[in-house]
C-alpha positions in Angstrom: 175.1 -1.7 -102.7 174.1 1.6 -101.5 173.5 4.3 -104.2 175.3 7.4 -103.6 175.8 10.3 -105.5 179.8 11.5 -104.1 182.3 9.1 -103.5 184.4 8.9 -100.4 188.1 10.2 -100.1 190.9 9.0 -98.2 194.6 8.8 -97.6 197.3 6.6 -96.2 200.2 8.4 -94.5 202.5 5.7 -94.1 206.0 6.8 -93.6 207.3 9.5 -96.0 205.3 7.9 -98.9 204.4 4.4 -100.6 207.3 4.7 -103.1 210.5 2.8 -101.9 212.5 6.2 -103.0 210.9 8.5 -100.6 213.0 10.2 -98.1 213.9 7.5 -95.1 214.0 10.2 -92.7 211.2 9.8 -90.4 208.3 12.6 -90.0 208.2 14.3 -86.2 205.1 14.1 -84.6 204.3 18.0 -85.3 205.2 17.0 -89.3 202.8 14.5 -89.1 200.1 16.3 -87.7 200.5 19.3 -90.6 199.9 16.3 -92.8 196.8 15.7 -91.4 195.9 19.1 -91.5 196.6 19.0 -95.3 194.1 16.2 -95.3 191.4 17.9 -93.6 192.1 21.1 -95.8 191.0 18.7 -98.6 187.5 17.5 -96.5 189.0 14.0 -96.7 187.0 11.7 -94.8 189.9 10.1 -93.1 193.3 9.4 -93.1 195.1 6.2 -92.4 198.4 5.8 -90.6 200.6 2.5 -90.1 203.4 1.9 -87.8 205.8 -0.8 -87.4 209.9 -0.7 -87.2 211.4 2.7 -87.5 208.3 4.5 -87.4 206.4 6.3 -84.5 203.3 5.0 -83.0 200.4 5.6 -85.3 198.0 5.5 -82.3 199.7 8.3 -80.3 200.7 10.5 -83.8 196.7 10.7 -84.4 196.2 11.6 -80.4 198.4 14.8 -81.4 196.6 15.3 -84.8 193.4 14.9 -83.1 194.0 18.3 -80.8 194.8 20.3 -84.2 192.1 19.3 -86.3 188.4 19.4 -86.0 186.3 16.9 -88.5 188.7 14.5 -90.3 188.5 10.8 -89.2 191.8 9.3 -87.7 192.5 5.8 -88.3 195.6 4.0 -86.9 196.7 0.8 -87.3 195.6 -2.3 -84.8 197.1 -5.3 -85.0 194.8 -8.1 -83.4 197.3 -9.4 -80.7 197.3 -9.2 -76.8 194.0 -8.4 -75.0 191.1 -7.5 -77.1 189.5 -5.1 -74.1 193.0 -3.2 -73.8 192.9 -3.0 -77.7 189.4 -1.8 -77.7 190.1 0.6 -74.9 193.0 2.3 -76.6 190.8 3.0 -79.5 188.1 4.2 -77.3 190.4 6.5 -75.8 191.2 8.3 -79.6 187.9 8.3 -79.8 186.9 10.5 -76.9 190.4 12.6 -77.9 188.9 13.3 -81.3 185.5 13.8 -80.7 184.3 10.6 -82.4 186.7 10.8 -85.1 188.4 7.7 -84.6 188.6 4.6 -86.5 191.1 1.4 -86.3 192.6 -0.6 -89.2 192.5 -4.4 -87.8 195.5 -6.6 -88.9 195.9 -9.9 -88.5 199.3 -10.7 -87.9 201.6 -13.3 -86.6 205.0 -13.3 -84.6 208.2 -12.5 -86.9 209.3 -16.4 -86.8 205.7 -17.4 -87.6 205.4 -15.1 -90.3 208.3 -16.1 -92.0 207.0 -19.9 -91.7 203.7 -18.7 -93.2 205.2 -17.0 -95.8 207.3 -19.9 -97.1 204.1 -21.8 -97.1 202.0 -19.5 -98.7 199.9 -21.4 -101.8 200.4 -24.6 -100.4 197.4 -26.6 -98.3 199.2 -26.6 -95.2 199.8 -22.6 -95.7 196.2 -22.0 -96.7 194.9 -24.2 -93.8 197.5 -21.5 -91.7 196.2 -18.6 -92.9 192.5 -19.5 -92.4 193.3 -20.1 -88.6 195.5 -16.7 -88.4 192.1 -15.1 -89.9 190.0 -17.1 -87.8 191.6 -15.9 -84.4 191.4 -12.2 -85.8 187.5 -12.7 -86.2 187.5 -14.0 -82.4 189.7 -11.3 -81.2 187.4 -8.7 -83.0 184.0 -10.1 -81.5 185.4 -9.9 -78.2 186.9 -6.3 -78.7 183.4 -5.0 -80.3 181.9 -6.7 -77.2 184.0 -4.6 -74.9 183.0 -1.4 -76.6 179.2 -2.4 -76.3 179.4 -3.6 -72.7 182.7 -2.0 -70.6 184.6 0.9 -72.9 182.3 3.2 -74.1 183.3 5.3 -77.0 182.4 8.8 -78.5 180.5 7.5 -81.4 179.2 4.1 -80.3 181.5 2.2 -81.9 184.5 3.4 -83.8 184.5 1.9 -87.6 186.8 -0.8 -88.4 188.7 -0.7 -91.9 190.6 -3.6 -93.2 193.0 -4.3 -96.0 191.8 -7.3 -97.9 193.2 -9.1 -100.9 191.4 -12.5 -101.1 188.0 -14.2 -100.0 189.6 -15.0 -96.4 190.1 -11.6 -95.8 187.2 -10.3 -97.5 185.2 -12.7 -95.0 187.0 -11.0 -92.1 186.1 -7.4 -93.4 182.5 -8.3 -94.6 181.8 -9.6 -91.1 183.4 -6.9 -88.9 184.2 -4.4 -90.7 182.8 -0.8 -91.7 185.6 -0.3 -94.6 187.3 -2.7 -96.7 190.2 -1.6 -98.7 190.3 -3.6 -101.9 193.2 -3.4 -104.5 191.5 -4.1 -108.1 193.4 -4.1 -111.2 190.6 -2.6 -113.4 187.1 -1.9 -113.7 186.2 -5.8 -114.3 188.3 -6.9 -111.2 186.7 -4.1 -108.9 183.2 -5.1 -110.2 184.0 -8.8 -109.3 185.8 -8.1 -105.8 182.4 -6.0 -104.9 180.2 -8.6 -105.8 182.0 -11.4 -103.4 182.5 -9.0 -100.5 178.7 -8.1 -100.6 177.7 -11.8 -101.0 180.0 -12.5 -97.9 178.3 -9.6 -96.1 175.3 -11.5 -96.8 176.4 -14.5 -95.6 177.6 -12.9 -92.3 174.0 -11.9 -91.9 174.7 -8.0 -91.9 172.5 -5.6 -93.6 172.8 -3.6 -96.9 174.9 -0.6 -96.7 176.9 -1.9 -93.7 180.3 -2.1 -95.5 181.9 0.8 -97.6 183.9 -0.7 -100.2 187.1 1.6 -101.0 189.6 1.0 -103.8 193.5 1.5 -103.0 195.5 3.4 -105.3 198.9 4.3 -105.1 199.4 7.9 -107.1 202.6 9.7 -108.4 201.0 13.3 -109.2 202.1 16.2 -111.1 200.6 19.1 -113.5 200.8 16.9 -116.7 200.8 12.9 -117.5 204.4 13.9 -118.9 205.8 15.6 -116.2 204.5 12.8 -113.5 205.8 10.1 -115.8 209.3 12.2 -115.3 208.7 12.1 -111.5 208.1 8.4 -111.5 211.2 7.7 -113.8 213.5 9.8 -111.3 212.1 8.1 -108.1 212.5 4.3 -109.8 215.9 5.6 -110.9 216.7 6.6 -107.0 215.2 3.2 -106.0 216.9 1.2 -108.4 213.8 -0.8 -109.7 210.4 0.0 -111.1 207.7 1.1 -108.5 205.4 -2.1 -107.9 202.5 -2.2 -105.2 199.8 -4.6 -104.3 197.5 -1.7 -105.4 197.0 -0.2 -109.2 199.9 2.4 -109.5 198.5 5.6 -111.3 201.1 8.1 -112.6 199.5 11.4 -114.1 197.7 14.5 -113.6 194.9 15.2 -111.3 192.0 15.5 -114.0 193.3 12.0 -115.1 193.2 10.2 -111.9 189.6 11.7 -111.6 188.7 10.1 -114.9 189.8 6.6 -113.2 188.5 7.3 -110.0 184.9 8.6 -111.4 185.0 5.3 -113.5 185.5 3.1 -110.9 182.8 5.2 -108.7 179.9 4.8 -111.6 180.8 1.5 -113.5 183.1 -0.3 -110.9 180.7 0.2 -107.7 183.3 1.9 -105.4 182.3 3.6 -102.4 185.4 5.6 -102.3 188.9 5.4 -102.5 192.4 5.2 -100.1 194.9 7.0 -102.3 198.4 6.0 -101.2 200.7 8.9 -101.8 204.0 8.2 -103.5 206.3 10.7 -101.6 204.8 13.0 -98.8 203.8 15.6 -98.7 204.0 16.1 -102.4 201.6 13.7 -103.7 199.1 14.8 -100.5 199.4 18.3 -101.7 198.3 17.6 -105.3 195.5 15.6 -104.1 194.3 18.4 -102.1 195.0 21.1 -104.4 194.4 19.5 -107.7 192.6 16.3 -107.3 189.7 17.5 -104.7 188.6 20.4 -106.9 188.2 18.5 -110.4 186.2 15.8 -108.3 184.0 19.0 -106.5 183.4 20.5 -110.0 182.3 17.0 -111.1 179.9 16.6 -108.2 181.8 13.9 -107.1 182.9 15.2 -103.9 181.4 17.3 -100.9 182.6 20.7 -100.8 182.2 21.1 -96.9 182.1 18.8 -93.9 178.4 17.8 -93.1 178.8 15.6 -89.8 181.5 15.6 -87.2 182.0 12.0 -86.7 183.7 9.3 -88.7 180.7 7.5 -89.1 178.9 10.3 -90.2 181.3 11.1 -92.8 180.9 7.6 -93.9 177.1 7.6 -93.9 177.3 4.5 -91.3 174.1 3.8 -89.0 174.9 5.3 -85.6 175.1 2.4 -82.9 
């Protein structure tokens, strides 16, 4: 585990926000670019954008954002399907357009019918075998894509960082083998310590050096100027959605100072290198992250007061390749 004085910070700009009651109206490309500019004003390391049914293409959205930003890292979704060289070429193109600020979030994926069958089998021996096979194919895919960057598809920063979401041992292993960032979803400090230890053990098993992998804890956030106001916001959102807000990640509801307390504990005691915050509603919670949380972290000496690098690898403190 690397020792660092400041934590890394990123945000997930998915749809209109992570809460089901967030507006169903899709953002225009220009509005997405504005969100990325807001995140850059907060000096975030990077943002992630996902696509899917009803959403615009994440890579194309970030290609536009690259033209109106200068420093922030740009990480689109990258399902591990199709031709690995074509996949690597798309990421390399964004890396050149952004001057070395691109990353990619690989996701092991299946077709719709296969996904339904796999979901029905989860928790069974057959389901476990199919999950292992799925991630083994994803590992082969990423090995080929990395080889393409090294041999046939040059990029602006050598190799764009790969950031993977993982909840259990099989995806932890994929992240530890190929990733530069792993997004994890701890429930508390003790759980984070346990996850960090497992990820580091798998990294060593994969033969990768210390400091090769950054561990980011995901947190879904509902923010306001006070804890009481944030709780009222969440209650109104839950009422609109017709159900309480749940997530694979911890859901934090409160003021920026309170969120800073949690992040500081997870950074200093839990071993997190950084955090990916999932705003409940965009742009509202992103605005509070930038104008409320970031200044608190800066006053505590936990976050940068200015960019010192121009590439995503540089922001993350990753060795050049």
